[in-house]
LUMROGU-697168 format. One line per 4 residues: number of its first residue (from 1); for each residue x, y, z of C-alpha. Coordinates in Angstrom, 2 decimals. Layout:
NUM	X/Y/Z | ...
! end
This chain:
1	99.62/3.72/-9.36 | 98.25/3.52/-5.92 | 95.93/6.45/-6.46 | 94.64/5.10/-9.77
5	93.76/1.73/-8.25 | 91.97/3.50/-5.41 | 89.86/5.48/-7.85 | 89.09/2.33/-9.79
9	87.89/0.53/-6.65 | 85.64/3.50/-5.74 | 84.02/3.39/-9.19 | 83.43/-0.37/-8.93
13	81.95/0.09/-5.45 | 78.84/1.76/-6.93 | 78.10/-1.34/-9.03 | 78.66/-3.97/-6.35
17	75.55/-5.73/-4.94 | 75.58/-5.71/-1.15 | 75.28/-9.09/0.55 | 72.08/-9.27/2.66
21	72.29/-11.06/5.98 | 69.33/-12.92/7.44 | 67.62/-11.05/10.27 | 69.06/-7.66/9.41
25	67.17/-4.83/7.76 | 68.08/-3.68/4.30 | 70.57/-0.84/4.27 | 69.10/2.52/3.38
29	70.46/4.32/0.32 | 72.81/7.25/0.76 | 70.26/9.72/-0.60 | 67.42/8.51/1.72
33	65.25/11.27/3.22 | 63.27/10.62/6.40 | 59.64/11.74/5.80 | 58.06/10.47/9.03
37	56.44/13.00/11.32 | 54.61/13.10/14.64 | 51.62/15.29/15.50 | 50.12/16.29/18.79
41	46.33/16.20/19.29 | 44.13/17.90/21.86 | 41.16/15.73/22.93 | 38.18/17.49/24.53
45	35.58/15.67/26.59 | 32.91/18.13/25.45 | 32.32/19.89/22.16 | 31.96/23.25/23.84
49	34.77/25.03/25.69 | 32.26/26.92/27.81 | 32.34/26.25/31.52 | 28.56/26.62/31.74
53	26.40/23.54/31.25 | 24.09/23.61/28.18 | 20.50/24.51/28.86 | 17.64/22.07/28.50
57	16.37/23.93/25.45 | 19.76/23.79/23.72 | 20.11/20.07/24.46 | 16.61/19.49/23.11
61	17.43/21.40/19.92 | 20.69/19.48/19.55 | 19.01/16.08/19.78 | 16.25/17.30/17.47
65	18.90/18.06/14.85 | 20.37/14.57/15.29 | 17.15/12.94/14.07 | 18.54/13.22/10.54
69	21.69/11.30/11.51 | 22.74/8.36/9.36 | 23.19/6.15/12.42 | 20.15/4.18/13.59
73	21.48/4.13/17.13 | 21.91/7.89/17.16 | 18.36/8.50/15.95 | 16.97/6.06/18.51
77	18.92/7.61/21.39 | 17.93/11.14/20.34 | 14.25/10.15/20.30 | 14.64/8.60/23.76
81	16.17/11.84/25.05 | 13.36/13.92/23.52 | 10.75/11.63/25.06 | 12.32/11.90/28.51
85	12.60/15.69/28.21 | 8.95/16.17/27.31 | 7.57/13.58/29.74 | 9.57/14.88/32.71
89	8.83/18.57/32.25 | 6.75/20.31/34.95 | 2.99/20.30/34.57 | 1.56/23.16/32.46
93	5.07/24.18/31.38 | 5.68/24.90/27.66 | 7.51/22.49/25.43 | 11.24/23.11/24.85
97	10.43/23.65/21.15 | 7.11/24.34/19.42 | 5.42/21.35/17.84 | 5.40/23.19/14.51
101	9.22/23.06/14.60 | 9.40/19.40/15.65 | 6.84/17.86/13.28 | 8.81/18.43/10.01
105	11.78/16.60/11.52 | 9.68/13.81/13.03 | 7.40/12.77/10.17 | 10.16/11.33/7.90
109	10.98/8.86/10.67 | 7.56/7.24/10.14 | 9.20/5.58/7.12 | 12.47/4.78/8.88
113	13.95/1.37/8.14 | 14.73/0.69/11.82 | 11.97/-0.85/13.94 | 13.37/0.62/17.15
117	13.41/4.14/15.68 | 9.75/3.90/14.65 | 8.79/2.48/18.04 | 10.58/5.32/19.86
121	8.95/7.82/17.53 | 5.48/6.62/18.51 | 6.43/6.86/22.20 | 7.55/10.45/21.68
125	4.39/11.40/19.76 | 2.26/10.07/22.61 | 3.96/12.49/25.03 | 2.95/15.57/23.01
129	-0.17/17.52/24.05 | -3.42/16.44/22.43 | -4.24/19.95/21.23 | -0.96/20.13/19.32
133	-1.55/16.73/17.73 | -4.99/17.82/16.57 | -3.54/20.97/15.01 | -0.89/19.00/13.06
137	-2.85/15.88/12.11 | -2.89/16.98/8.47 | 0.94/16.95/8.42 | 1.16/13.45/9.87
141	-1.37/11.80/7.57 | 0.57/11.92/4.25 | 3.52/10.06/5.79 | 1.18/7.59/7.51
145	-0.53/6.85/4.19 | 2.86/6.42/2.55 | 3.76/3.94/5.28 | 0.52/2.00/4.82
149	1.38/1.38/1.15 | 5.13/0.87/1.70 | 6.94/-2.14/0.26 | 8.35/-3.15/3.67
153	5.91/-5.15/5.78 | 7.25/-3.80/9.09 | 6.73/-0.20/8.00 | 3.15/-0.97/6.94
157	2.42/-2.50/10.32 | 3.95/0.47/12.16 | 1.97/2.94/10.04 | -1.29/1.20/10.94
161	-0.34/1.40/14.61 | 0.42/5.13/14.35 | -2.86/5.74/12.52 | -4.78/3.92/15.25
165	-3.20/6.14/17.87 | -3.87/9.29/15.81 | -7.53/8.41/15.31 | -7.88/7.76/19.03
169	-6.22/11.09/19.85 | -7.61/13.38/17.15 | -10.21/11.40/15.22 | -12.31/14.40/14.25
173	-9.33/16.22/12.74 | -8.10/13.11/10.93 | -11.33/12.43/9.04 | -12.05/16.11/8.25
177	-8.62/17.36/7.13 | -7.79/17.67/3.40 | -7.51/14.18/1.95 | -8.11/12.62/5.33
181	-11.25/10.72/4.35 | -11.02/9.43/0.77 | -7.24/8.99/0.54 | -7.01/7.15/3.86
185	-9.88/4.81/2.94 | -8.16/4.05/-0.36 | -5.00/3.17/1.57 | -7.01/0.80/3.77
189	-8.46/-0.91/0.71 | -4.98/-1.30/-0.80 | -3.57/-2.58/2.47 | -6.33/-5.16/2.94
193	-6.72/-6.03/-0.76 | -10.40/-5.10/-0.88 | -10.51/-2.86/-3.95 | -12.29/-5.32/-6.21
197	-14.42/-8.40/-5.73 | -11.71/-10.67/-7.12 | -8.95/-9.23/-4.92 | -11.09/-9.53/-1.80
201	-11.47/-13.29/-2.32 | -7.79/-14.14/-2.68 | -5.36/-13.65/0.17 | -2.45/-13.38/-2.30
205	-3.69/-9.93/-3.36 | -3.46/-8.70/0.20 | -0.34/-6.85/1.24 | 1.95/-9.08/3.23
209	2.56/-8.13/6.85 | 5.76/-10.11/7.30 | 6.28/-13.20/9.44 | 3.22/-12.61/11.58
213	0.96/-12.25/8.54 | 0.17/-15.96/8.48 | -1.07/-15.78/12.04 | -3.36/-12.84/11.24
217	-2.22/-10.52/14.03 | -1.27/-7.58/11.76 | -4.48/-8.17/9.82 | -6.38/-7.89/13.09
221	-4.56/-4.64/13.86 | -5.53/-3.23/10.46 | -9.19/-4.21/10.90 | -9.32/-2.59/14.34
225	-7.77/0.60/12.92 | -10.31/0.60/10.07 | -13.19/0.17/12.51 | -11.98/3.08/14.65
229	-11.46/5.24/11.57 | -15.00/4.53/10.31 | -16.42/5.13/13.77 | -14.72/8.54/13.94
233	-15.95/9.48/10.49 | -19.52/8.22/10.10 | -20.71/6.84/13.43 | -23.76/8.60/14.83
237	-22.56/8.00/18.39 | -19.26/9.74/17.70 | -21.05/12.69/16.09 | -23.38/13.07/19.07
241	-20.42/12.96/21.47 | -18.63/15.68/19.51 | -21.74/17.85/19.37 | -22.31/17.40/23.10
245	-18.74/18.29/23.95 | -18.92/21.40/21.75 | -22.12/22.53/23.43 | -20.68/21.89/26.87
249	-17.57/23.87/25.97 | -19.65/26.77/24.70 | -21.78/26.75/27.85 | -18.64/26.66/29.99
253	-17.11/29.62/28.13 | -20.20/31.85/28.21 | -22.00/30.54/31.26 | -25.25/30.58/29.28
257	-27.18/27.63/27.94 | -28.43/28.55/24.48 | -32.20/28.43/24.22 | -33.40/26.62/21.08
261	-35.24/29.71/19.84 | -32.09/31.37/18.51 | -29.93/28.68/16.93 | -27.60/31.18/15.24
265	-25.96/32.28/18.48 | -23.40/29.50/18.38 | -22.62/30.23/14.73 | -21.73/33.82/15.57
269	-19.35/32.88/18.38 | -15.56/32.86/17.94 | -14.56/29.52/16.34 | -12.79/27.06/18.62
273	-10.88/25.36/15.82 | -7.75/26.75/14.27 | -8.17/27.85/10.64 | -11.99/27.52/10.61
277	-12.14/28.57/6.96 | -9.52/26.15/5.69 | -12.19/24.24/3.79 | -12.48/27.22/1.41
281	-8.86/26.66/0.28 | -8.41/30.36/-0.44 | -4.62/30.32/-0.72 | -3.79/26.67/-1.45
285	-3.43/24.56/-4.55 | -6.62/23.41/-6.30 | -7.92/20.16/-4.84 | -9.55/17.19/-6.47
289	-12.29/15.07/-4.94 | -9.77/12.98/-2.99 | -8.06/16.01/-1.47 | -11.24/17.79/-0.38
293	-12.19/18.41/3.23 | -15.34/16.60/4.38 | -16.05/18.27/7.69 | -19.63/17.14/8.23
297	-20.68/13.59/8.97 | -23.34/13.78/6.24 | -20.76/14.55/3.54 | -18.48/11.74/4.69
301	-21.39/9.31/4.85 | -22.48/10.26/1.33 | -18.99/9.76/-0.11 | -18.59/6.50/1.81
305	-21.86/5.13/0.44 | -20.99/6.08/-3.13 | -17.37/4.88/-3.23 | -16.46/2.49/-0.41
309	-19.43/0.77/1.23 | -19.73/-2.15/-1.18 | -16.01/-2.89/-1.23 | -15.66/-2.75/2.55
313	-18.78/-4.84/3.17 | -17.53/-7.47/0.71 | -14.05/-7.54/2.23 | -15.32/-7.62/5.81
317	-17.65/-10.50/4.93 | -14.74/-12.52/3.53 | -12.67/-11.70/6.61 | -15.48/-12.92/8.84
321	-15.53/-16.23/6.97 | -11.84/-16.76/7.82 | -12.80/-17.06/11.49 | -10.45/-16.77/14.44
325	-9.08/-13.40/15.48 | -9.57/-11.99/11.98 | -13.25/-12.92/12.03 | -13.77/-11.37/15.45
329	-11.98/-8.19/14.37 | -14.20/-7.87/11.30 | -17.22/-7.76/13.64 | -16.18/-4.27/14.77
333	-16.22/-3.10/11.14 | -19.63/-4.71/10.58 | -21.00/-2.94/13.64 | -20.19/0.49/12.20
337	-21.54/-0.50/8.78 | -24.77/-1.78/10.34 | -25.32/1.50/12.20 | -25.04/3.59/9.04
341	-26.63/1.29/6.46 | -30.05/2.95/6.66 | -28.61/6.48/6.42 | -26.39/6.16/3.36
! end
């Protein structure tokens, strides 16, 4: 009997509810399996196990690759490192990377949403050699034009600032590259709202420049950039300066001043520009009128008179009537128009 009662109690034990006491953890079941584990990690201060420090070129390439990072801070810091590397290099020393390698990774940042990234990008571009900027002006312009017609006001303002610097650095290349003349002028008209007579009268048709738009400061910046662009493209003074510098360069290279009797001597010399026959478009896609190259001042002046002069004169006149800084800035545009009115 004793053994039967013992077996009966053991069977009832499985169906009894244990009494929980306050402050004590719940008892674990008999078939509980502990699944916790601990892992050991090795933390390295550097990504490379090499004892040798990375070279300047490898660091430059590394930060160049970080320009596509998703972090705004990382892109800004990488641009700051690139700017310091280029600005602090010895005089007449080559760049850590060719500009042809850097430009494709830099131009998308012209449309970056971060103001600090765009500001650091402009600082870095200003450290590059002028000759390299002139050779790659055609690659910068499409992104600048996209920025000038962007929905964000800050990006439009930054694009105008970059265009002003590019015209100041390589104005001749900007106005003569494929699409550099007609497409850029169309972007200016869209930015300023000067396409038609009705849109030029109403400020609501003008692209907003953000908080400072009411004060006119971005509008002043756009008018100054337009004046410099027109001066580089159709001003007679700019054309005479370019011709004089070309003649001085040719005289310096040959040591001979060309006598006016034989004017074909200069034409038979080795061209100073890269891709001197690019205007023929032998291997590129067919171009329309907007994408053509207008290398001579006469061609640009003819196109300007046929397509843009009336709209720009009308818009500049309305801007002058506004007075203040905007009115004074429009005077620079009127000065260029006045110089070329009799020629177009």
